[in-house]
N, C-alpha and C positions, 0 to 999 in steps of 0.2 A: 549744522548741516544735516539734511535728511539722508536716510539710507533705506534700502529695500531689504526686508527680511527674506531669508531663504524660504522657498516654497515648502520645505520639509517641516517648518514650524507653524505654518498657517493655521492648521486645525487647533493646535495648542493655544495660539494667540486668541483666536475667536472664543474659545472656551474660557481662558483665563480672564478675559475682559468682558465677557457676556455680550459680544457684538450682536446687534440685531439689525434688521433692515437689508440683509443680503439675500434673504429668502432661501431658495433651493440651490444656490450657487455652490459648486464643488470647491472646497478649500484649495485644491490644486490649481484652480483657474483664477485665483485671486492674486493681486499684487498688494502687498502691505508696506506702505512707506511710513517710517517712524522718525520722529525727532527726539534725540536723546537729551536728557538733562545734563548740562555742563560737559558735553563731549564724553559721556560715559559709554560710548559704543565699545563693543569688544574689539580687541586688537586684530583679530583675524576671524574669518567666517566660520571656522570650526567651533568657536566659542559662542556663536549666535544662538540665542534661545528666544522663546516666546514672551518672556517677561523681562522687564528691565526698568530703568528710570526714564520713562518716556513722558514728554510734555505734550505731544500731539501725535496723531496717527491718521492716515487715510487708508481705507480699505476699498479697493476698486476691483470689480469683476471684469476680467479681460474678455469674457465672451458676451456679456449683456450690458456692460457699461453702468451697472448700478454702482453706487458708492456710498460710503458712510464715513463721516468725520468723527474722530474721538478726540476730546480735549482733555486737558490736565486733570480736571475733576473726575473724569471717568477712568483715567489711567493711573491715578494716584501719584503722579510725579509732582 
């Protein structure tokens, strides 16, 4: 099942996975939805961080509707 990362880790996620194609979008305006490998999501939002065992992710800019898909080979899951 997919989950949305907290906005506080967006910039770290973009940096950790070298996300391109979002242009000049502010990391705070992004929604990052990730799919965790074998249900490895943190048990509560306090433990959420930018890196994990992800098999896919979608980064969507809420202000301009640009989006980028990241697959397992890019995420290392």
